[in-house]
C-alpha atoms as an extended CHARMM CRD file, in Angstrom:
* protein
*
       218  EXT
         1         1  MET       CA             15.0450000000        6.0190000000      -13.9940000000  PROA      1               0.0000000000
         2         2  THR       CA             16.2530000000        9.0260000000      -16.0750000000  PROA      2               0.0000000000
         3         3  GLU       CA             17.3050000000       12.1750000000      -14.3840000000  PROA      3               0.0000000000
         4         4  HSD       CA             14.0230000000       13.7620000000      -15.7350000000  PROA      4               0.0000000000
         5         5  ASN       CA             11.8980000000       11.1760000000      -14.1150000000  PROA      5               0.0000000000
         6         6  ILE       CA             13.8610000000       11.4700000000      -11.1650000000  PROA      6               0.0000000000
         7         7  THR       CA             12.6200000000       15.2940000000      -11.0780000000  PROA      7               0.0000000000
         8         8  GLU       CA              9.1500000000       14.0240000000      -12.0850000000  PROA      8               0.0000000000
         9         9  HSD       CA              8.6650000000       11.5310000000       -8.8730000000  PROA      9               0.0000000000
        10        10  ASN       CA             10.3320000000       14.0120000000       -6.1300000000  PROA      10              0.0000000000
        11        11  ILE       CA              7.4620000000       16.4830000000       -7.6270000000  PROA      11              0.0000000000
        12        12  THR       CA              4.8050000000       13.8790000000       -7.5490000000  PROA      12              0.0000000000
        13        13  GLU       CA              6.2030000000       12.9690000000       -3.9920000000  PROA      13              0.0000000000
        14        14  HSD       CA              6.5890000000       16.2660000000       -2.9770000000  PROA      14              0.0000000000
        15        15  ASN       CA              2.8830000000       17.3250000000       -4.0760000000  PROA      15              0.0000000000
        16        16  THR       CA              1.5670000000       13.7230000000       -2.3320000000  PROA      16              0.0000000000
        17        17  ARG       CA              3.1830000000       14.3310000000        0.7910000000  PROA      17              0.0000000000
        18        18  ALA       CA              2.0030000000       17.6680000000        0.7820000000  PROA      18              0.0000000000
        19        19  ALA       CA             -1.8470000000       17.3780000000        0.3620000000  PROA      19              0.0000000000
        20        20  TYR       CA             -1.8830000000       14.6340000000        3.1380000000  PROA      20              0.0000000000
        21        21  ASP       CA             -0.0740000000       16.7590000000        5.6530000000  PROA      21              0.0000000000
        22        22  ALA       CA             -2.7680000000       19.0780000000        5.1490000000  PROA      22              0.0000000000
        23        23  VAL       CA             -5.6210000000       16.7740000000        5.2780000000  PROA      23              0.0000000000
        24        24  ALA       CA             -4.3470000000       14.1610000000        8.0700000000  PROA      24              0.0000000000
        25        25  PRO       CA             -6.1300000000       15.2760000000       11.2280000000  PROA      25              0.0000000000
        26        26  LEU       CA             -9.6760000000       14.9210000000        9.0070000000  PROA      26              0.0000000000
        27        27  TYR       CA             -8.3800000000       11.5410000000        7.3990000000  PROA      27              0.0000000000
        28        28  ALA       CA             -7.6610000000       10.0000000000       10.5880000000  PROA      28              0.0000000000
        29        29  GLU       CA            -10.8390000000       10.9980000000       11.7170000000  PROA      29              0.0000000000
        30        30  LEU       CA            -12.8380000000        9.8910000000        8.5440000000  PROA      30              0.0000000000
        31        31  PHE       CA            -11.2350000000        6.5880000000        8.3070000000  PROA      31              0.0000000000
        32        32  SER       CA             -9.3890000000        5.0390000000       11.8120000000  PROA      32              0.0000000000
        33        33  ASP       CA            -12.6520000000        3.2010000000       12.1620000000  PROA      33              0.0000000000
        34        34  ALA       CA            -13.1900000000        2.1770000000        8.2360000000  PROA      34              0.0000000000
        35        35  LEU       CA            -12.6160000000       -1.6360000000        8.8410000000  PROA      35              0.0000000000
        36        36  ARG       CA            -15.0970000000       -2.3730000000       11.4650000000  PROA      36              0.0000000000
        37        37  THR       CA            -17.6770000000       -1.8630000000        8.3610000000  PROA      37              0.0000000000
        38        38  ARG       CA            -15.6980000000       -3.8930000000        5.6760000000  PROA      38              0.0000000000
        39        39  PRO       CA            -15.8260000000       -7.4930000000        6.5400000000  PROA      39              0.0000000000
        40        40  LEU       CA            -14.1770000000       -8.4030000000        3.0050000000  PROA      40              0.0000000000
        41        41  GLU       CA            -11.2050000000       -6.6160000000        3.7780000000  PROA      41              0.0000000000
        42        42  ARG       CA            -10.5890000000       -8.0120000000        7.2410000000  PROA      42              0.0000000000
        43        43  ALA       CA            -10.9360000000      -11.2040000000        5.9420000000  PROA      43              0.0000000000
        44        44  LEU       CA             -8.1150000000      -10.9150000000        3.5680000000  PROA      44              0.0000000000
        45        45  LEU       CA             -5.9210000000       -9.2590000000        5.6750000000  PROA      45              0.0000000000
        46        46  ALA       CA             -6.7570000000      -12.4110000000        8.1490000000  PROA      46              0.0000000000
        47        47  ALA       CA             -5.6890000000      -14.6110000000        5.0450000000  PROA      47              0.0000000000
        48        48  PHE       CA             -2.2490000000      -12.3540000000        4.6050000000  PROA      48              0.0000000000
        49        49  ALA       CA             -1.5800000000      -12.6080000000        8.1540000000  PROA      49              0.0000000000
        50        50  GLU       CA             -1.9680000000      -16.3230000000        8.3810000000  PROA      50              0.0000000000
        51        51  LEU       CA              0.2790000000      -16.3860000000        5.3810000000  PROA      51              0.0000000000
        52        52  VAL       CA              3.0850000000      -14.3440000000        6.5550000000  PROA      52              0.0000000000
        53        53  LEU       CA              2.8630000000      -16.0850000000       10.1650000000  PROA      53              0.0000000000
        54        54  THR       CA              3.4950000000      -19.4400000000        8.6120000000  PROA      54              0.0000000000
        55        55  ALA       CA              6.3650000000      -18.3960000000        6.6090000000  PROA      55              0.0000000000
        56        56  ASP       CA              7.8280000000      -16.6280000000        9.2840000000  PROA      56              0.0000000000
        57        57  SER       CA             10.5320000000      -14.9260000000        7.2250000000  PROA      57              0.0000000000
        58        58  GLY       CA             10.3410000000      -11.3760000000        9.0370000000  PROA      58              0.0000000000
        59        59  PRO       CA              8.0720000000       -8.5250000000        9.9760000000  PROA      59              0.0000000000
        60        60  VAL       CA              5.3080000000       -6.9210000000        7.7640000000  PROA      60              0.0000000000
        61        61  ALA       CA              6.2350000000       -3.3840000000        6.7300000000  PROA      61              0.0000000000
        62        62  ASP       CA              2.5350000000       -1.4680000000        6.1540000000  PROA      62              0.0000000000
        63        63  LEU       CA              3.4080000000        1.2400000000        3.3990000000  PROA      63              0.0000000000
        64        64  GLY       CA              1.3310000000        4.2540000000        3.2970000000  PROA      64              0.0000000000
        65        65  CYS       CA             -0.0540000000        3.3480000000        6.6110000000  PROA      65              0.0000000000
        66        66  GLY       CA             -1.6630000000        6.7520000000        7.0000000000  PROA      66              0.0000000000
        67        67  PRO       CA             -2.9620000000        7.0820000000       10.9970000000  PROA      67              0.0000000000
        68        68  GLY       CA             -1.8840000000        3.4320000000       11.4120000000  PROA      68              0.0000000000
        69        69  HSD       CA             -5.3110000000        1.9180000000       11.8650000000  PROA      69              0.0000000000
        70        70  VAL       CA             -4.2980000000       -0.9690000000        9.1630000000  PROA      70              0.0000000000
        71        71  THR       CA             -0.8790000000       -1.6440000000       10.9650000000  PROA      71              0.0000000000
        72        72  ALA       CA             -2.4520000000       -1.6740000000       14.1780000000  PROA      72              0.0000000000
        73        73  HSD       CA             -5.2730000000       -4.3610000000       13.2590000000  PROA      73              0.0000000000
        74        74  LEU       CA             -2.8070000000       -6.5580000000       11.2600000000  PROA      74              0.0000000000
        75        75  HSD       CA             -0.3160000000       -6.6260000000       14.0580000000  PROA      75              0.0000000000
        76        76  ALA       CA             -3.5330000000       -7.3030000000       16.4060000000  PROA      76              0.0000000000
        77        77  LEU       CA             -3.6990000000      -10.4380000000       14.1030000000  PROA      77              0.0000000000
        78        78  GLY       CA             -0.1150000000      -11.6880000000       14.9080000000  PROA      78              0.0000000000
        79        79  PRO       CA              2.6100000000      -10.6590000000       12.5470000000  PROA      79              0.0000000000
        80        80  ARG       CA              5.2500000000       -8.2740000000       13.6130000000  PROA      80              0.0000000000
        81        81  THR       CA              3.9770000000       -5.0570000000       11.7930000000  PROA      81              0.0000000000
        82        82  PHE       CA              5.1960000000       -1.4580000000       11.6900000000  PROA      82              0.0000000000
        83        83  GLY       CA              4.1420000000        1.3330000000        9.2620000000  PROA      83              0.0000000000
        84        84  VAL       CA              5.6750000000        3.6310000000        6.8140000000  PROA      84              0.0000000000
        85        85  ASP       CA              4.1260000000        6.9100000000        4.9490000000  PROA      85              0.0000000000
        86        86  LEU       CA              5.2400000000        9.7200000000        3.0250000000  PROA      86              0.0000000000
        87        87  SER       CA              3.3940000000       12.1290000000        5.2560000000  PROA      87              0.0000000000
        88        88  PRO       CA              5.1440000000       13.5250000000        8.5600000000  PROA      88              0.0000000000
        89        89  GLU       CA              2.0470000000       14.1980000000        9.7370000000  PROA      89              0.0000000000
        90        90  MET       CA              0.3680000000       11.1010000000        9.1610000000  PROA      90              0.0000000000
        91        91  VAL       CA              3.2670000000        9.2620000000       10.9060000000  PROA      91              0.0000000000
        92        92  THR       CA              2.6090000000       11.6450000000       13.9230000000  PROA      92              0.0000000000
        93        93  LEU       CA             -0.7900000000       10.7120000000       14.3800000000  PROA      93              0.0000000000
        94        94  ALA       CA              0.0640000000        7.3570000000       14.0100000000  PROA      94              0.0000000000
        95        95  ARG       CA              2.6260000000        7.3120000000       16.8370000000  PROA      95              0.0000000000
        96        96  ARG       CA              0.0710000000        9.2470000000       19.0150000000  PROA      96              0.0000000000
        97        97  ALA       CA             -2.8250000000        6.6360000000       18.1850000000  PROA      97              0.0000000000
        98        98  HSD       CA             -0.7290000000        3.4120000000       18.1550000000  PROA      98              0.0000000000
        99        99  PRO       CA              2.4250000000        4.3430000000       20.8510000000  PROA      99              0.0000000000
       100       100  HSD       CA              3.5240000000        0.6590000000       21.2170000000  PROA      100             0.0000000000
       101       101  LEU       CA              4.0420000000        0.0900000000       17.1210000000  PROA      101             0.0000000000
       102       102  ARG       CA              6.8950000000        1.6830000000       15.2600000000  PROA      102             0.0000000000
       103       103  PHE       CA              5.9460000000        4.2970000000       12.6150000000  PROA      103             0.0000000000
       104       104  ASP       CA              8.6690000000        5.6930000000       10.0010000000  PROA      104             0.0000000000
       105       105  GLU       CA              8.7890000000        8.3530000000        7.4780000000  PROA      105             0.0000000000
       106       106  GLY       CA              9.7220000000        6.9720000000        4.0220000000  PROA      106             0.0000000000
       107       107  SER       CA              9.3690000000        6.8410000000        0.4500000000  PROA      107             0.0000000000
       108       108  MET       CA              8.4060000000        3.3480000000       -1.4680000000  PROA      108             0.0000000000
       109       109  ALA       CA             10.8280000000        4.0530000000       -4.1440000000  PROA      109             0.0000000000
       110       110  ALA       CA             13.3440000000        3.9900000000       -2.1760000000  PROA      110             0.0000000000
       111       111  LEU       CA             13.2220000000        2.2870000000        1.3490000000  PROA      111             0.0000000000
       112       112  ASP       CA             15.4710000000        1.9310000000        3.9160000000  PROA      112             0.0000000000
       113       113  PHE       CA             15.6420000000       -2.0490000000        4.3560000000  PROA      113             0.0000000000
       114       114  PRO       CA             18.0370000000       -4.1920000000        3.8170000000  PROA      114             0.0000000000
       115       115  ASP       CA             17.3870000000       -6.8840000000        0.3110000000  PROA      115             0.0000000000
       116       116  GLY       CA             14.8020000000       -9.4440000000        1.3410000000  PROA      116             0.0000000000
       117       117  ALA       CA             14.3610000000       -7.9100000000        5.0860000000  PROA      117             0.0000000000
       118       118  LEU       CA             10.5440000000       -8.2030000000        5.1400000000  PROA      118             0.0000000000
       119       119  GLY       CA              8.0810000000      -11.2450000000        5.5350000000  PROA      119             0.0000000000
       120       120  GLY       CA              5.3470000000       -9.2570000000        4.0640000000  PROA      120             0.0000000000
       121       121  ILE       CA              4.5140000000       -6.1280000000        2.5750000000  PROA      121             0.0000000000
       122       122  LEU       CA              0.8250000000       -4.2680000000        3.0010000000  PROA      122             0.0000000000
       123       123  ALA       CA              0.1670000000       -1.1940000000        0.1990000000  PROA      123             0.0000000000
       124       124  LEU       CA             -3.1520000000       -0.8050000000        0.6710000000  PROA      124             0.0000000000
       125       125  TYR       CA             -4.3440000000        2.0920000000       -1.8170000000  PROA      125             0.0000000000
       126       126  SER       CA             -0.3060000000        3.2230000000       -1.3440000000  PROA      126             0.0000000000
       127       127  VAL       CA              0.4940000000        3.4360000000       -5.1270000000  PROA      127             0.0000000000
       128       128  ILE       CA             -2.7990000000        5.0920000000       -6.1930000000  PROA      128             0.0000000000
       129       129  HSD       CA             -1.0980000000        8.4880000000       -6.7010000000  PROA      129             0.0000000000
       130       130  THR       CA              2.0780000000        7.2260000000       -8.1860000000  PROA      130             0.0000000000
       131       131  PRO       CA              2.3520000000        8.0810000000      -12.2190000000  PROA      131             0.0000000000
       132       132  PRO       CA              2.1130000000        4.6210000000      -14.2960000000  PROA      132             0.0000000000
       133       133  LEU       CA              5.2810000000        5.3080000000      -15.8860000000  PROA      133             0.0000000000
       134       134  GLU       CA              7.0840000000        5.4820000000      -12.5390000000  PROA      134             0.0000000000
       135       135  LEU       CA              5.0670000000        2.3670000000      -10.8660000000  PROA      135             0.0000000000
       136       136  PRO       CA              7.5190000000       -0.4210000000      -12.2450000000  PROA      136             0.0000000000
       137       137  VAL       CA             10.3100000000        1.3760000000      -10.1060000000  PROA      137             0.0000000000
       138       138  VAL       CA              8.2850000000        1.2650000000       -7.3980000000  PROA      138             0.0000000000
       139       139  PHE       CA              7.0660000000       -2.4670000000       -7.7930000000  PROA      139             0.0000000000
       140       140  ALA       CA             11.0410000000       -3.3380000000       -7.9890000000  PROA      140             0.0000000000
       141       141  GLU       CA             11.7660000000       -1.9560000000       -4.7850000000  PROA      141             0.0000000000
       142       142  LEU       CA              8.7710000000       -4.0800000000       -3.3670000000  PROA      142             0.0000000000
       143       143  HSD       CA             10.5040000000       -7.0390000000       -4.8270000000  PROA      143             0.0000000000
       144       144  ARG       CA             14.0320000000       -6.2740000000       -3.3110000000  PROA      144             0.0000000000
       145       145  VAL       CA             12.8090000000       -5.4080000000        0.2740000000  PROA      145             0.0000000000
       146       146  LEU       CA             10.5870000000       -8.8080000000        0.2020000000  PROA      146             0.0000000000
       147       147  ALA       CA             12.0350000000      -12.2560000000        1.4540000000  PROA      147             0.0000000000
       148       148  PRO       CA             11.9540000000      -14.7470000000       -1.1900000000  PROA      148             0.0000000000
       149       149  GLY       CA              8.3010000000      -16.5750000000       -1.0890000000  PROA      149             0.0000000000
       150       150  GLY       CA              7.0570000000      -13.3190000000        0.9450000000  PROA      150             0.0000000000
       151       151  HSD       CA              3.8670000000      -11.8680000000        0.0250000000  PROA      151             0.0000000000
       152       152  LEU       CA              2.2990000000       -8.5480000000       -0.8570000000  PROA      152             0.0000000000
       153       153  LEU       CA             -1.0050000000       -7.3050000000       -0.5690000000  PROA      153             0.0000000000
       154       154  LEU       CA             -2.3850000000       -4.5970000000       -2.7280000000  PROA      154             0.0000000000
       155       155  GLY       CA             -5.3500000000       -2.6060000000       -2.7030000000  PROA      155             0.0000000000
       156       156  PHE       CA             -6.4130000000        0.2670000000       -5.0820000000  PROA      156             0.0000000000
       157       157  PHE       CA             -9.3750000000        1.7090000000       -7.1750000000  PROA      157             0.0000000000
       158       158  ALA       CA            -10.5430000000       -0.4880000000      -10.1090000000  PROA      158             0.0000000000
       159       159  CYS       CA            -11.3670000000       -0.0710000000      -13.4320000000  PROA      159             0.0000000000
       160       160  ASP       CA            -12.1760000000       -1.9030000000      -16.7160000000  PROA      160             0.0000000000
       161       161  ASP       CA             -9.6630000000       -0.0260000000      -19.2060000000  PROA      161             0.0000000000
       162       162  ALA       CA             -6.5080000000       -1.7590000000      -20.3180000000  PROA      162             0.0000000000
       163       163  VAL       CA             -4.9200000000        1.8260000000      -19.3890000000  PROA      163             0.0000000000
       164       164  PRO       CA             -4.7850000000        3.3180000000      -15.8700000000  PROA      164             0.0000000000
       165       165  LEU       CA             -7.5110000000        5.8730000000      -15.5830000000  PROA      165             0.0000000000
       166       166  GLU       CA             -6.7810000000        9.4720000000      -13.7210000000  PROA      166             0.0000000000
       167       167  PHE       CA             -9.3190000000       10.6390000000      -11.5140000000  PROA      167             0.0000000000
       168       168  ASP       CA             -9.6500000000       13.7610000000       -8.9900000000  PROA      168             0.0000000000
       169       169  HSD       CA             -8.8040000000       12.0650000000       -5.7130000000  PROA      169             0.0000000000
       170       170  LYS       CA            -10.4300000000       14.0210000000       -2.7520000000  PROA      170             0.0000000000
       171       171  VAL       CA             -6.6780000000       14.4820000000       -1.3260000000  PROA      171             0.0000000000
       172       172  THR       CA             -4.5650000000       14.9010000000       -4.8440000000  PROA      172             0.0000000000
       173       173  PRO       CA             -4.7400000000       13.2980000000       -8.3440000000  PROA      173             0.0000000000
       174       174  ALA       CA             -5.1860000000        9.3320000000       -8.6830000000  PROA      174             0.0000000000
       175       175  TYR       CA             -5.3410000000        6.3490000000      -10.5800000000  PROA      175             0.0000000000
       176       176  ARG       CA             -7.6380000000        3.9520000000      -11.3250000000  PROA      176             0.0000000000
       177       177  TRP       CA             -6.1210000000        0.6460000000      -12.8340000000  PROA      177             0.0000000000
       178       178  SER       CA             -7.5100000000       -3.0680000000      -13.9380000000  PROA      178             0.0000000000
       179       179  PRO       CA             -6.2520000000       -5.7280000000      -12.0460000000  PROA      179             0.0000000000
       180       180  ASP       CA             -5.3620000000       -7.5140000000      -15.1520000000  PROA      180             0.0000000000
       181       181  SER       CA             -2.9160000000       -4.1890000000      -15.9640000000  PROA      181             0.0000000000
       182       182  LEU       CA             -1.4620000000       -4.2200000000      -12.4510000000  PROA      182             0.0000000000
       183       183  LYS       CA             -0.8330000000       -8.2490000000      -12.2230000000  PROA      183             0.0000000000
       184       184  ASP       CA              1.1510000000       -7.8810000000      -15.5140000000  PROA      184             0.0000000000
       185       185  LEU       CA              3.2050000000       -5.1200000000      -13.8810000000  PROA      185             0.0000000000
       186       186  LEU       CA              3.8420000000       -7.2360000000      -10.7710000000  PROA      186             0.0000000000
       187       187  ARG       CA              4.6560000000      -10.3490000000      -12.7930000000  PROA      187             0.0000000000
       188       188  GLN       CA              7.3480000000       -8.4930000000      -14.7370000000  PROA      188             0.0000000000
       189       189  ALA       CA              8.6230000000       -7.3970000000      -11.5570000000  PROA      189             0.0000000000
       190       190  GLY       CA              9.1340000000      -10.6770000000      -10.3270000000  PROA      190             0.0000000000
       191       191  PHE       CA              5.6520000000      -11.5970000000       -8.2290000000  PROA      191             0.0000000000
       192       192  ALA       CA              3.1370000000      -14.1350000000       -9.0620000000  PROA      192             0.0000000000
       193       193  GLU       CA             -0.8150000000      -13.8210000000       -8.2610000000  PROA      193             0.0000000000
       194       194  VAL       CA             -2.0270000000      -15.7750000000       -5.4370000000  PROA      194             0.0000000000
       195       195  ALA       CA             -5.8040000000      -14.1610000000       -5.2370000000  PROA      195             0.0000000000
       196       196  ARG       CA             -7.6800000000      -11.6640000000       -6.0820000000  PROA      196             0.0000000000
       197       197  LEU       CA            -10.9480000000       -9.3190000000       -4.2100000000  PROA      197             0.0000000000
       198       198  LEU       CA            -12.8710000000       -7.0460000000       -6.4080000000  PROA      198             0.0000000000
       199       199  ARG       CA            -16.1080000000       -5.6880000000       -4.7760000000  PROA      199             0.0000000000
       200       200  GLU       CA            -18.6740000000       -3.2630000000       -5.4270000000  PROA      200             0.0000000000
       201       201  PRO       CA            -18.7470000000        0.1590000000       -4.2490000000  PROA      201             0.0000000000
       202       202  TYR       CA            -20.3730000000        0.8140000000       -0.4910000000  PROA      202             0.0000000000
       203       203  ASP       CA            -22.3920000000        3.9480000000       -0.2090000000  PROA      203             0.0000000000
       204       204  GLY       CA            -20.3650000000        6.9860000000       -0.7190000000  PROA      204             0.0000000000
       205       205  GLU       CA            -17.3620000000        5.2410000000       -2.8790000000  PROA      205             0.0000000000
       206       206  ARG       CA            -17.4500000000        5.8950000000       -6.4860000000  PROA      206             0.0000000000
       207       207  PHE       CA            -15.5410000000        2.7640000000       -7.7160000000  PROA      207             0.0000000000
       208       208  GLN       CA            -15.0660000000       -0.8490000000       -7.6000000000  PROA      208             0.0000000000
       209       209  GLN       CA            -12.3810000000       -1.3850000000       -4.9980000000  PROA      209             0.0000000000
       210       210  ALA       CA             -9.6180000000       -4.2370000000       -5.7810000000  PROA      210             0.0000000000
       211       211  HSD       CA             -6.9890000000       -5.7000000000       -4.0180000000  PROA      211             0.0000000000
       212       212  LEU       CA             -4.3480000000       -8.5710000000       -5.3200000000  PROA      212             0.0000000000
       213       213  LEU       CA             -2.3860000000      -11.0670000000       -3.1050000000  PROA      213             0.0000000000
       214       214  VAL       CA              1.0100000000      -11.7480000000       -4.7990000000  PROA      214             0.0000000000
       215       215  ARG       CA              3.8650000000      -13.6650000000       -3.8200000000  PROA      215             0.0000000000
       216       216  LYS       CA              7.8270000000      -13.0620000000       -4.6730000000  PROA      216             0.0000000000
       217       217  LEU       CA              9.0870000000      -15.7430000000       -7.1010000000  PROA      217             0.0000000000
       218       218  SER       CA             12.5540000000      -15.3920000000       -6.0630000000  PROA      218             0.0000000000
């Protein structure tokens, strides 16, 4: 990443952090119980948990954990799970709601973990605000901290276009991706697709929702 790109990345992170800090209490109120009405997502999380437990190669980091509701759900399924979020306000809310779990501030582009330290990574709608040119840097960092054979579950807003589409996310500008385009970027970073979920929007949602489950090759 060039010095110019580093500056652009820092500005993007600053704006994203400030935007989520500003809406953290409302976000927690709206979404902390969201999994209750999303059976497909719960099923995918259960499969992810089983894969991580079978491999037994380290804890799971829920990156972009927000108020910690998914972190707590996954932890209850068995894997040792902790959360990381860019927003200090989100981390504060997560610690308050789930005091038995660990939550840290951090950036997905520069994680404070040794190489291969994690058995799994959960990143649900966590890269949607990352500008497309910066996403390979994030995926390279996720590859670095994941153990060989470890799994990454990525959630995002879907589109059919080969190029990412920017849209007016309610918090801060975000991008929609085609699953195949993200799969190609992940493959270039050293991941192989295991499964994918693409579902139509529920009431109140604007776009198709997608999940890619991938495995680190080496």
